[in-house]
LUMMAR-434528 format. One line per 8 residues: number of its first residue (from 1); for each residue z negated, y negated, x negated of C-alpha. Coordinates in steps of 0.5 Angstrom, whole numbers, plus 500, padded with zeros to 3 digits. Layout:
% residues N
NUM) Z:Y:X ~ ...;
% end
This chain:
% residues 486
1) 545:171:518 ~ 541:174:513 ~ 542:180:509 ~ 544:186:514 ~ 541:192:516 ~ 543:199:516 ~ 544:200:524 ~ 548:193:523;
9) 553:194:518 ~ 555:202:522 ~ 555:196:529 ~ 560:191:526 ~ 565:198:524 ~ 564:200:530 ~ 566:194:533 ~ 573:193:529;
17) 576:199:530 ~ 581:200:524 ~ 587:203:524 ~ 585:209:519 ~ 588:216:518 ~ 586:222:516 ~ 590:229:514 ~ 595:227:520;
25) 591:224:525 ~ 589:217:527 ~ 580:216:527 ~ 578:212:533 ~ 572:212:531 ~ 570:212:522 ~ 562:213:524 ~ 563:218:528;
33) 568:222:524 ~ 565:228:521 ~ 569:227:514 ~ 566:220:514 ~ 559:219:518 ~ 555:221:512 ~ 558:216:506 ~ 558:211:511;
41) 549:213:512 ~ 549:213:505 ~ 552:205:505 ~ 548:204:510 ~ 541:205:506 ~ 544:201:501 ~ 543:195:506 ~ 537:198:508;
49) 534:197:501 ~ 535:190:502 ~ 530:189:507 ~ 525:193:504 ~ 518:189:501 ~ 519:192:494 ~ 526:191:493 ~ 528:186:497;
57) 526:181:490 ~ 531:185:487 ~ 536:186:491 ~ 536:178:494 ~ 536:172:491 ~ 536:165:496 ~ 541:162:498 ~ 543:155:499;
65) 539:154:505 ~ 534:158:503 ~ 535:164:506 ~ 536:171:503 ~ 543:173:500 ~ 545:179:496 ~ 543:178:488 ~ 551:180:487;
73) 554:173:491 ~ 550:169:487 ~ 551:166:479 ~ 548:167:475 ~ 543:160:471 ~ 539:163:466 ~ 540:169:461 ~ 534:173:466;
81) 538:172:472 ~ 542:176:468 ~ 537:182:467 ~ 535:182:474 ~ 542:182:477 ~ 542:188:472 ~ 536:191:476 ~ 539:189:482;
89) 546:193:480 ~ 541:199:479 ~ 537:199:484 ~ 543:200:488 ~ 546:205:483 ~ 541:210:483 ~ 541:213:491 ~ 549:214:490;
97) 547:217:483 ~ 553:212:480 ~ 558:216:483 ~ 560:211:489 ~ 565:206:484 ~ 566:201:489 ~ 559:200:492 ~ 560:193:496;
105) 556:189:490 ~ 562:190:486 ~ 567:185:490 ~ 561:180:491 ~ 561:179:484 ~ 569:178:484 ~ 568:173:490 ~ 563:170:486;
113) 567:169:480 ~ 573:167:484 ~ 568:160:486 ~ 566:159:479 ~ 573:157:478 ~ 575:153:483 ~ 581:149:478 ~ 584:156:477;
121) 587:156:485 ~ 587:149:485 ~ 593:148:481 ~ 597:150:486 ~ 593:146:490 ~ 587:144:493 ~ 587:147:499 ~ 587:154:495;
129) 581:152:491 ~ 578:150:498 ~ 580:156:502 ~ 577:161:496 ~ 570:157:497 ~ 569:157:504 ~ 571:165:503 ~ 566:166:499;
137) 561:163:503 ~ 563:167:509 ~ 563:173:506 ~ 556:172:503 ~ 553:168:508 ~ 555:175:513 ~ 554:180:507 ~ 560:184:508;
145) 563:189:505 ~ 570:189:501 ~ 574:193:498 ~ 581:192:494 ~ 588:194:493 ~ 591:192:486 ~ 596:197:484 ~ 603:199:486;
153) 605:205:489 ~ 606:210:484 ~ 615:210:485 ~ 619:208:479 ~ 614:205:474 ~ 621:204:470 ~ 622:198:475 ~ 618:192:476;
161) 616:191:483 ~ 622:187:486 ~ 627:192:483 ~ 625:198:487 ~ 629:202:491 ~ 627:198:497 ~ 626:190:497 ~ 619:191:500;
169) 616:198:497 ~ 611:195:493 ~ 607:190:498 ~ 610:182:497 ~ 612:176:502 ~ 616:176:507 ~ 617:170:510 ~ 612:163:510;
177) 612:162:518 ~ 606:156:521 ~ 601:161:522 ~ 602:164:515 ~ 604:169:510 ~ 608:175:513 ~ 606:181:508 ~ 609:187:507;
185) 610:194:503 ~ 604:198:500 ~ 598:198:495 ~ 593:202:492 ~ 588:205:491 ~ 583:202:496 ~ 577:205:494 ~ 572:206:500;
193) 577:203:505 ~ 575:206:512 ~ 568:204:511 ~ 570:196:509 ~ 569:190:513 ~ 575:187:509 ~ 580:187:504 ~ 581:183:498;
201) 589:183:495 ~ 591:181:488 ~ 594:182:482 ~ 592:186:475 ~ 597:182:469 ~ 604:185:469 ~ 608:182:474 ~ 614:180:471;
209) 620:174:473 ~ 623:176:479 ~ 617:178:482 ~ 614:172:485 ~ 614:175:492 ~ 610:180:490 ~ 605:175:487 ~ 600:174:492;
217) 592:173:492 ~ 588:173:500 ~ 583:177:504 ~ 584:179:511 ~ 579:184:516 ~ 579:191:516 ~ 582:191:523 ~ 587:186:522;
225) 594:189:526 ~ 599:192:522 ~ 594:194:517 ~ 595:202:516 ~ 589:206:511 ~ 592:213:509 ~ 586:217:506 ~ 588:223:501;
233) 585:229:503 ~ 577:228:504 ~ 573:233:499 ~ 568:234:505 ~ 571:235:512 ~ 563:235:515 ~ 562:242:514 ~ 561:243:507;
241) 552:245:507 ~ 549:241:503 ~ 546:246:499 ~ 551:249:496 ~ 556:241:496 ~ 550:236:495 ~ 555:231:492 ~ 562:232:496;
249) 558:232:502 ~ 555:224:501 ~ 558:221:497 ~ 565:222:499 ~ 569:215:499 ~ 576:215:502 ~ 581:213:497 ~ 586:209:501;
257) 594:208:501 ~ 595:201:504 ~ 600:199:508 ~ 602:192:511 ~ 606:192:517 ~ 609:186:517 ~ 601:183:517 ~ 600:176:518;
265) 595:173:514 ~ 593:166:516 ~ 594:160:510 ~ 586:159:510 ~ 586:166:507 ~ 591:166:502 ~ 588:164:495 ~ 595:164:492;
273) 602:166:493 ~ 609:165:490 ~ 606:164:482 ~ 607:170:477 ~ 604:166:471 ~ 598:165:475 ~ 597:171:479 ~ 597:174:472;
281) 593:168:469 ~ 587:170:475 ~ 583:176:472 ~ 583:173:465 ~ 581:166:467 ~ 578:167:473 ~ 573:172:468 ~ 572:176:474;
289) 572:182:470 ~ 566:180:467 ~ 562:180:472 ~ 565:186:475 ~ 565:190:469 ~ 557:188:469 ~ 557:193:475 ~ 561:196:473;
297) 557:199:466 ~ 551:199:470 ~ 553:203:474 ~ 556:207:469 ~ 550:209:466 ~ 546:211:471 ~ 552:216:472 ~ 551:218:464;
305) 544:219:465 ~ 545:223:472 ~ 550:229:468 ~ 545:228:462 ~ 539:229:466 ~ 542:235:469 ~ 545:238:462 ~ 538:238:461;
313) 535:242:466 ~ 541:246:467 ~ 539:248:460 ~ 531:249:461 ~ 533:253:467 ~ 535:258:462 ~ 532:257:456 ~ 538:255:452;
321) 535:249:449 ~ 532:252:444 ~ 538:254:440 ~ 541:248:435 ~ 548:248:438 ~ 544:246:445 ~ 540:241:442 ~ 546:239:438;
329) 551:237:446 ~ 544:234:449 ~ 545:230:443 ~ 551:227:444 ~ 550:226:452 ~ 544:222:449 ~ 548:218:444 ~ 552:216:450;
337) 547:214:454 ~ 543:210:449 ~ 550:206:447 ~ 552:205:454 ~ 545:202:455 ~ 545:197:448 ~ 552:195:450 ~ 550:192:457;
345) 543:189:454 ~ 547:186:448 ~ 552:183:453 ~ 546:180:457 ~ 544:177:450 ~ 550:175:446 ~ 552:171:454 ~ 557:166:455;
353) 556:160:458 ~ 561:158:464 ~ 564:150:465 ~ 559:150:471 ~ 553:151:467 ~ 552:158:469 ~ 551:165:464 ~ 556:170:464;
361) 556:177:459 ~ 559:177:454 ~ 567:180:454 ~ 567:184:448 ~ 561:189:449 ~ 563:190:456 ~ 570:192:454 ~ 567:196:449;
369) 562:200:454 ~ 569:200:459 ~ 573:204:454 ~ 566:209:452 ~ 565:210:459 ~ 572:213:460 ~ 571:217:454 ~ 565:219:454;
377) 564:220:462 ~ 569:227:461 ~ 565:229:454 ~ 559:230:458 ~ 562:234:464 ~ 566:238:459 ~ 558:239:455 ~ 555:241:462;
385) 561:246:463 ~ 560:249:456 ~ 552:250:458 ~ 553:252:464 ~ 558:258:462 ~ 560:263:467 ~ 553:261:471 ~ 557:256:474;
393) 562:261:477 ~ 557:266:480 ~ 553:262:484 ~ 551:265:492 ~ 552:261:497 ~ 546:258:502 ~ 548:263:506 ~ 545:269:503;
401) 539:267:502 ~ 538:269:509 ~ 540:275:510 ~ 541:283:508 ~ 541:282:500 ~ 536:276:500 ~ 532:281:497 ~ 538:281:490;
409) 539:274:491 ~ 531:273:490 ~ 531:278:483 ~ 537:277:480 ~ 539:269:481 ~ 532:267:478 ~ 531:263:472 ~ 527:263:467;
417) 521:260:469 ~ 524:258:477 ~ 525:261:483 ~ 532:263:485 ~ 533:258:490 ~ 530:253:485 ~ 536:255:480 ~ 542:256:485;
425) 541:248:487 ~ 542:247:480 ~ 547:250:479 ~ 551:248:486 ~ 550:241:484 ~ 552:242:476 ~ 558:246:479 ~ 559:240:485;
433) 558:234:479 ~ 562:240:474 ~ 568:244:477 ~ 568:242:484 ~ 574:237:486 ~ 570:233:487 ~ 567:232:481 ~ 574:232:479;
441) 575:226:482 ~ 569:223:479 ~ 572:224:472 ~ 578:222:474 ~ 575:216:478 ~ 572:214:471 ~ 578:216:467 ~ 582:211:469;
449) 577:206:473 ~ 579:199:468 ~ 586:201:468 ~ 591:205:463 ~ 585:206:457 ~ 590:206:452 ~ 592:199:454 ~ 586:198:455;
457) 584:198:448 ~ 591:195:445 ~ 588:189:449 ~ 581:190:446 ~ 586:189:440 ~ 590:183:441 ~ 584:179:445 ~ 579:180:439;
465) 577:174:436 ~ 578:177:429 ~ 576:171:424 ~ 569:175:422 ~ 573:181:420 ~ 578:177:416 ~ 572:172:412 ~ 570:180:409;
473) 576:181:407 ~ 578:175:404 ~ 572:174:401 ~ 573:182:398 ~ 580:179:396 ~ 577:174:392 ~ 574:178:387 ~ 580:181:385;
481) 583:175:383 ~ 590:173:382 ~ 593:177:375 ~ 599:172:376 ~ 595:165:375 ~ 594:162:368;
% end
């Protein structure tokens, strides 16, 4: 089928009821639950954009038979393709203001990266490489939405997965049957899982000898029997007024713990199992991190631009943008934005060529951008908090504008050259992003989006090509000569 519409996406959710638990109650239909309806509508709009004549050439490209498919599914053949893909990522990031970190294009790039590296999966047997190729085609040709769960539950971090108090507290393979693998235990953090079509599982590096039962890569439909999604408490239960909470009322991502209650994974959905070293190598050797980081970097840039624009408008609303120290802080926001943009362009300009003849963005530039987003976004949020000061804490509610005190609201909440309605709307937006629980989740999410920031920086050192740096040091050392030489 061609790329989906929003209505087709919602219809598919309704046709495939899944086991979702939210605030102690099972959700029968996610498309009708008040805490999930508006985010689903936002995702549906993304699918509808693929049918907009002005956006379709950006968001889609020709598949093998010429039928349009999502741009993120397509490998890049030239540097120009990388720039086109960046435009597609941005086209989907802007409507959600960079706040939906796991929009469908994110894992579409992962499947594309997997299929570009069939030899990695073939180490366990050609059937596993064939499985991932068929699955990629299935998801691409049906324009499905995937989520994933890479992390083990935070139970006892001092022990490996195989050393926990229960054998399958962390997700693992209980048995192999003629029909497939039987999987038990839990994984996290499945963002947008109640709203997705499929779940893909693989591991971040870190498994150890003895963890063989926990080394697995596979994909299953979200409505697979025995698969249970336990959502964190929502920031919006569907009753929040969008005037007071414009972000949390639209972009709730419903992060979930995923429980596997002896789930059967058919053999044609298994891509890897039982090999710790291969499971650890998968992330780097398929180079999926470069493709996902490309999408992440574009989305992160949009998010940085959003908070920067909000800080500027907030400053202008009460005319504090004329003060030097405020200009300094706004200048710091602009530096973060331009650094992110420059790293994206550099990653594309200094592209790498794969064994298949396709191209991918340069790893070091994108890895640097991952670190930048984890450190700079919290800094920009703090700047927004500082510039908003006490005004962020004392805004009235939407109901006050249509009440006996409406005249007071109009008089005392206006800005320098802005009505009270417009200023309160602006400050409410800022508070939703930098003060409310939704905004704090967005901050924490960015801080740990790519994993432990300490480990990421350490990996930068361990994996960095040091030759150019060392050559300069050796050149300088040569200038000193050798005092013991005769």
